[in-house]
C-alpha positions as CSV (number, residue, x, y, z in Angstrom):
1,X,48.6,-57.8,-50.9
2,X,45.7,-59.2,-53.0
3,X,44.9,-57.4,-56.3
4,X,41.4,-57.7,-57.6
5,X,40.7,-57.0,-61.3
6,X,37.1,-56.7,-62.6
7,X,36.5,-57.2,-66.3
8,X,33.0,-56.2,-67.5
9,X,32.0,-57.5,-70.9
10,X,29.1,-57.6,-73.3
11,X,28.1,-61.0,-71.8
12,X,28.9,-60.9,-68.1
13,X,31.6,-60.0,-65.6
14,X,34.9,-61.8,-64.8
15,X,36.8,-61.2,-61.5
16,X,40.6,-61.9,-61.4
17,X,42.7,-62.2,-58.2
18,X,46.4,-62.2,-57.8
19,X,48.9,-62.2,-54.9
20,X,51.9,-61.2,-57.0
21,X,50.4,-59.6,-60.2
22,X,52.0,-62.3,-62.2
23,X,49.7,-65.3,-61.6
24,X,46.0,-64.7,-61.9
25,X,42.9,-66.7,-61.2
26,X,39.6,-65.6,-62.8
27,X,36.0,-66.5,-61.9
28,X,33.0,-65.9,-64.1
29,X,30.9,-65.2,-65.8
30,X,29.0,-63.3,-63.1
31,X,25.7,-61.9,-64.3
32,X,26.0,-64.2,-67.3
33,X,24.7,-62.8,-70.6
34,X,24.2,-59.3,-69.2
35,X,26.1,-56.3,-70.5
36,X,28.5,-55.0,-67.8
37,X,29.6,-51.5,-68.9
38,X,30.7,-50.3,-65.4
39,X,32.3,-51.8,-62.3
40,X,34.1,-50.6,-59.2
41,X,36.5,-52.1,-56.6
42,X,35.7,-50.0,-53.6
43,X,38.7,-50.1,-51.2
44,X,38.0,-47.0,-49.2
45,X,39.2,-46.9,-45.5
46,X,35.8,-47.8,-44.2
47,X,36.3,-51.2,-45.7
48,X,39.7,-52.0,-44.1
49,X,39.8,-55.4,-42.5
50,X,37.5,-57.1,-45.0
51,X,37.4,-57.5,-48.7
52,X,36.5,-54.5,-50.9
53,X,33.0,-54.0,-52.0
54,X,32.6,-54.9,-55.7
55,X,29.9,-53.1,-57.7
56,X,28.8,-53.8,-61.2
57,X,26.4,-52.0,-63.5
58,X,24.7,-54.8,-65.4
59,X,22.0,-54.6,-68.1
60,X,19.7,-57.4,-68.9
61,X,17.8,-57.4,-72.2
62,X,14.8,-58.6,-70.2
63,X,14.9,-56.8,-66.9
64,X,16.9,-53.6,-67.8
65,X,19.9,-52.2,-65.9
66,X,20.8,-52.9,-62.3
67,X,23.6,-52.1,-59.9
68,X,24.7,-55.1,-58.0
69,X,27.2,-55.3,-55.2
70,X,29.2,-58.0,-53.4
71,X,31.1,-57.9,-50.1
72,X,32.7,-61.4,-50.6
73,X,34.6,-60.9,-53.8
74,X,31.7,-62.1,-56.0
75,X,30.7,-65.2,-54.2
76,X,27.3,-63.7,-53.6
77,X,25.6,-60.6,-54.9
78,X,22.8,-58.2,-53.8
79,X,21.1,-55.6,-55.9
80,X,19.5,-52.2,-55.6
81,X,15.8,-52.4,-54.5
82,X,12.9,-51.4,-56.7
83,X,14.4,-52.6,-59.9
84,X,17.6,-50.6,-59.9
85,X,18.4,-47.1,-61.0
86,X,15.2,-45.6,-62.3
87,X,14.0,-42.1,-63.3
88,X,11.3,-40.6,-61.2
89,X,7.8,-40.6,-62.5
90,X,7.2,-37.9,-65.1
91,X,10.9,-37.7,-66.2
92,X,10.0,-39.1,-69.6
93,X,13.1,-41.3,-69.8
94,X,14.1,-44.9,-69.1
95,X,17.6,-45.9,-68.0
96,X,19.2,-48.1,-70.7
97,X,22.7,-48.7,-69.2
98,X,24.9,-47.8,-66.2
99,X,28.1,-46.5,-67.8
100,X,30.0,-45.4,-64.7
101,X,30.4,-46.2,-61.0
102,X,32.8,-44.0,-59.0
103,X,33.5,-43.6,-55.3
104,X,32.8,-40.2,-53.9
105,X,34.8,-38.2,-51.3
106,X,32.5,-38.9,-48.3
107,X,32.3,-42.4,-46.9
108,X,29.5,-44.3,-48.5
109,X,29.1,-42.0,-51.5
110,X,29.1,-43.6,-54.9
111,X,28.4,-41.8,-58.2
112,X,26.8,-43.4,-61.2
113,X,26.5,-42.2,-64.8
114,X,23.8,-43.6,-67.2
115,X,22.4,-43.7,-70.7
116,X,20.5,-41.5,-71.4
117,X,22.8,-38.8,-70.0
118,X,22.1,-38.5,-66.3
119,X,24.2,-38.6,-63.1
120,X,23.1,-40.2,-59.9
121,X,24.4,-40.3,-56.3
122,X,24.3,-42.9,-53.6
123,X,25.0,-42.3,-49.9
124,X,24.9,-45.9,-48.8
125,X,27.7,-47.5,-50.7
126,X,25.8,-48.1,-54.0
127,X,22.7,-49.7,-52.5
128,X,20.3,-46.9,-53.6
129,X,20.7,-44.0,-55.9
130,X,19.0,-40.6,-56.4
131,X,19.0,-38.5,-59.6
132,X,21.1,-35.3,-59.8
133,X,18.1,-33.2,-60.9
134,X,20.1,-30.0,-61.4
135,X,22.0,-31.6,-64.2
136,X,19.1,-33.5,-65.6
137,X,17.1,-30.2,-65.8
138,X,20.0,-28.3,-67.4
139,X,18.9,-26.2,-70.4
140,X,21.6,-27.8,-72.5
141,X,20.4,-31.3,-72.0
142,X,17.8,-31.4,-74.9
143,X,20.6,-30.5,-77.3
144,X,23.1,-33.2,-76.2
145,X,23.6,-35.8,-78.9
146,X,24.6,-39.4,-78.9
147,X,27.8,-40.9,-80.2
148,X,28.0,-44.3,-81.9
149,X,27.9,-46.0,-78.5
150,X,25.0,-44.0,-77.2
151,X,24.5,-40.9,-75.0
152,X,26.2,-41.5,-71.6
153,X,27.9,-39.8,-68.7
154,X,31.0,-42.0,-68.9
155,X,33.2,-39.7,-66.6
156,X,32.5,-38.6,-63.1
157,X,35.4,-37.0,-61.2
158,X,34.6,-35.9,-57.6
159,X,37.0,-33.3,-56.4
160,X,39.4,-35.0,-53.9
161,X,39.3,-32.1,-51.4
162,X,35.9,-30.5,-51.9
163,X,32.8,-32.7,-51.6
164,X,30.7,-30.0,-53.3
165,X,32.7,-30.1,-56.5
166,X,32.4,-32.7,-59.2
167,X,33.3,-32.7,-62.9
168,X,31.5,-34.9,-65.4
169,X,31.7,-35.6,-69.1
170,X,29.2,-36.9,-71.6
171,X,29.4,-38.2,-75.2
172,X,28.2,-36.1,-76.9
173,X,27.8,-33.0,-74.8
174,X,31.1,-32.2,-73.3
175,X,32.5,-31.5,-69.9
176,X,30.4,-30.0,-67.1
177,X,31.2,-29.0,-63.5
178,X,29.3,-28.3,-60.3
179,X,30.8,-26.5,-57.4
180,X,27.7,-26.3,-55.2
181,X,26.9,-29.9,-54.6
182,X,25.0,-30.5,-57.8
183,X,22.6,-27.5,-57.6
184,X,24.0,-25.9,-60.7
185,X,26.3,-27.0,-63.6
186,X,28.4,-25.1,-66.1
187,X,30.1,-26.3,-69.3
188,X,33.9,-26.5,-69.2
189,X,34.9,-27.0,-72.9
190,X,36.9,-23.9,-74.0
191,X,39.6,-25.0,-76.4
192,X,38.2,-28.5,-77.2
193,X,37.7,-28.9,-80.9
194,X,34.6,-30.5,-82.3
195,X,35.9,-31.8,-85.7
196,X,32.5,-33.1,-86.7
197,X,31.0,-29.5,-86.7
198,X,31.3,-26.9,-89.6
199,X,34.6,-25.1,-89.4
200,X,33.1,-21.9,-88.0
201,X,31.4,-23.9,-85.2
202,X,34.2,-26.2,-84.1
203,X,34.8,-24.6,-80.7
204,X,31.3,-24.6,-79.3
205,X,30.3,-23.9,-75.7
206,X,29.1,-27.5,-75.4
207,X,28.4,-30.4,-77.7
208,X,32.0,-31.9,-77.9
209,X,32.3,-35.7,-78.1
210,X,34.6,-36.2,-75.1
211,X,35.6,-39.9,-74.7
212,X,37.2,-39.8,-71.2
213,X,38.6,-37.3,-68.7
214,X,41.0,-38.1,-65.8
215,X,42.7,-36.4,-62.9
216,X,45.2,-37.2,-60.2
217,X,44.2,-36.4,-56.6
218,X,47.6,-34.7,-56.0
219,X,46.9,-32.1,-58.8
220,X,43.2,-31.7,-58.8
221,X,43.2,-28.6,-61.0
222,X,44.9,-30.5,-63.8
223,X,42.6,-32.6,-66.1
224,X,43.5,-34.8,-69.1
225,X,40.9,-35.5,-71.8
226,X,40.8,-38.0,-74.7
227,X,38.5,-36.5,-77.2
228,X,36.9,-37.8,-80.4
229,X,39.9,-36.4,-82.2
230,X,42.3,-34.7,-79.8
231,X,44.1,-35.3,-76.5
232,X,44.0,-32.3,-74.1
233,X,45.3,-31.0,-70.8
234,X,43.7,-28.4,-68.6
235,X,45.5,-26.6,-65.7
236,X,42.4,-24.8,-64.4
237,X,40.0,-27.7,-63.8
238,X,38.5,-27.5,-67.3
239,X,38.2,-23.8,-67.6
240,X,40.5,-24.0,-70.7
241,X,42.1,-26.8,-72.6
242,X,45.4,-27.2,-74.6
243,X,46.1,-29.9,-77.2
244,X,48.9,-32.4,-76.2
245,X,48.4,-35.0,-78.9
246,X,50.4,-33.7,-81.8
247,X,53.2,-36.3,-81.4
248,X,50.9,-39.3,-81.2
249,X,50.4,-41.5,-84.2
250,X,46.7,-40.6,-83.9
251,X,44.8,-38.3,-81.6
252,X,41.7,-40.5,-81.7
253,X,41.1,-43.0,-78.9
254,X,39.0,-43.7,-75.9
255,X,40.9,-44.2,-72.5
256,X,43.2,-41.9,-70.7
257,X,44.8,-43.1,-67.4
258,X,47.1,-41.3,-65.0
259,X,49.9,-43.1,-63.1
260,X,49.0,-43.5,-59.4
261,X,52.1,-41.9,-58.0
262,X,53.3,-39.6,-60.8
263,X,50.8,-36.9,-61.8
264,X,52.8,-36.0,-64.9
265,X,52.7,-39.6,-66.3
266,X,49.7,-40.6,-68.3
267,X,48.7,-43.4,-70.7
268,X,46.6,-43.5,-73.9
269,X,45.8,-46.2,-76.5
270,X,45.5,-44.4,-79.9
271,X,43.3,-45.8,-82.6
272,X,43.2,-45.1,-86.2
273,X,40.7,-42.3,-87.0
274,X,37.7,-43.0,-89.1
275,X,36.0,-46.4,-89.3
276,X,39.0,-48.6,-88.6
277,X,38.9,-48.2,-84.8
278,X,42.0,-50.3,-84.3
279,X,45.6,-49.2,-83.6
280,X,47.7,-47.5,-86.3
281,X,49.4,-50.2,-88.4
282,X,47.3,-52.7,-86.4
283,X,50.1,-52.8,-83.7
284,X,49.0,-52.9,-80.1
285,X,50.9,-50.1,-78.3
286,X,50.3,-48.2,-75.1
287,X,51.7,-44.7,-75.3
288,X,53.1,-43.0,-72.2
289,X,54.0,-39.4,-71.4
290,X,56.1,-38.6,-68.5
291,X,55.9,-34.8,-68.9
292,X,52.1,-34.1,-68.8
293,X,51.7,-34.7,-72.5
294,X,54.7,-32.8,-73.7
295,X,56.2,-35.9,-75.4
296,X,55.1,-39.5,-75.8
297,X,56.8,-42.9,-76.0
298,X,55.2,-46.2,-77.2
299,X,55.5,-49.4,-75.2
300,X,54.7,-52.7,-76.9
301,X,57.0,-55.3,-75.4
302,X,54.9,-58.5,-75.1
303,X,52.0,-57.0,-77.1
304,X,50.7,-58.5,-80.3
305,X,50.8,-57.2,-83.9
306,X,47.8,-57.8,-86.2
307,X,45.6,-56.3,-83.5
308,X,42.4,-55.3,-85.2
309,X,40.4,-54.3,-82.2
310,X,40.1,-51.3,-79.9
311,X,40.2,-50.5,-76.2
312,X,37.2,-48.8,-74.9
313,X,37.0,-45.7,-72.6
314,X,37.0,-47.7,-69.4
315,X,39.0,-50.6,-70.7
316,X,42.3,-49.3,-69.2
317,X,43.1,-48.8,-65.5
318,X,46.0,-48.6,-63.0
319,X,46.6,-50.1,-59.6
320,X,48.3,-48.2,-56.8
321,X,51.4,-50.4,-56.4
322,X,55.0,-49.3,-56.9
323,X,55.9,-49.9,-59.7
324,X,52.4,-49.4,-60.9
325,X,50.3,-52.1,-62.6
326,X,48.7,-51.0,-65.8
327,X,45.9,-53.0,-67.4
328,X,43.8,-53.0,-70.5
329,X,41.1,-55.1,-72.0
330,X,40.3,-55.3,-75.7
331,X,37.2,-56.0,-77.8
332,X,38.6,-59.4,-78.8
333,X,38.2,-60.6,-75.2
334,X,41.9,-60.4,-74.1
335,X,43.2,-58.7,-71.0
336,X,46.7,-57.5,-70.8
337,X,48.7,-56.5,-67.7
338,X,52.0,-54.7,-66.9
339,X,53.7,-54.8,-63.5
340,X,56.4,-52.3,-64.4
341,X,54.6,-49.0,-65.1
342,X,53.5,-50.1,-68.6
343,X,57.0,-50.9,-70.0
344,X,56.3,-54.6,-70.7
345,X,53.1,-56.6,-71.0
346,X,51.7,-60.1,-70.7
347,X,48.3,-61.5,-71.5
348,X,46.4,-62.6,-68.4
349,X,43.0,-63.6,-69.9
350,X,41.7,-64.6,-73.3
351,X,38.6,-65.7,-75.0
352,X,36.3,-63.5,-73.0
353,X,33.4,-61.6,-74.6
354,X,33.9,-58.0,-75.8
355,X,35.6,-56.2,-72.9
356,X,33.9,-52.9,-72.0
357,X,35.5,-51.9,-68.7
358,X,38.3,-52.8,-66.3
359,X,38.6,-51.7,-62.7
360,X,41.3,-52.7,-60.2
361,X,42.0,-52.5,-56.5
362,X,44.2,-54.0,-53.8
363,X,43.7,-54.9,-50.2
């Protein structure tokens, strides 16, 4: 089995390949000097018998954002016609970055999330996209803010069994869900604390700075969220949230990743709160819970100390092997991999630009 790992950076994309998850060969930079905030290794059943389709959301300072795709593992690339993802005339907005690319339930469906906060859908494998106007026209949208990284839909979670249901999250705005194919959207933030608000306003209907949300297809009603201060679990698809971060060294961070075969096992990468934005004590440690957030254990075998950089919201991912491969990329241009469910680590790439996203797939 071949494993493909895409690493999007502030200055291009690198693609790694491995037959054993121990030895890696990387090519790049693809889309040199363009910001790559999103990528996707699409290995859905329609692609069996040939390499997966690779997609990358790249932003040029000259030409703007573009979704490109490759059906030959990056040897050649094609791009969306008409200049990429663009708002319709009269929308009064311009796409700045593509923050998320996610496969949908139906064959050929790909979802995209952008800055400013909008969600888009493709029905042709990512070759063309249409704006989800029900969300764009939501009455809450004018009140959504922007975090330090900008205003972006960074999480899109299509329901694994219901093509009309999708959950999304924006920083800052919170979690929203549609159950009617995108015609209407409702906030799903009850119990998520907004620490940056006045005390009497810290549990608003919307406006939370959610950093990432994840779910496992075997337990679609259970969601995990890494918030700007707070790690949470929901058992009712975001209807209500419970804190699960009390035993972590910090409840601030960006990614949250679920084990591919164990829905109760999840991973986070805590950062010191405030302006430091690097791990507590500057020790690189991945924290794993095997009981849906009831308790946490740090794993750092092979990881460095004096680690003064962070891991971004899409900078951690998992493959579907057994034992699972867990990967993270850091803002110092290093990429780390574990082939034993996150218990030990080794560096597989270094000296890349600032890593913004990692995505993995096998075929």
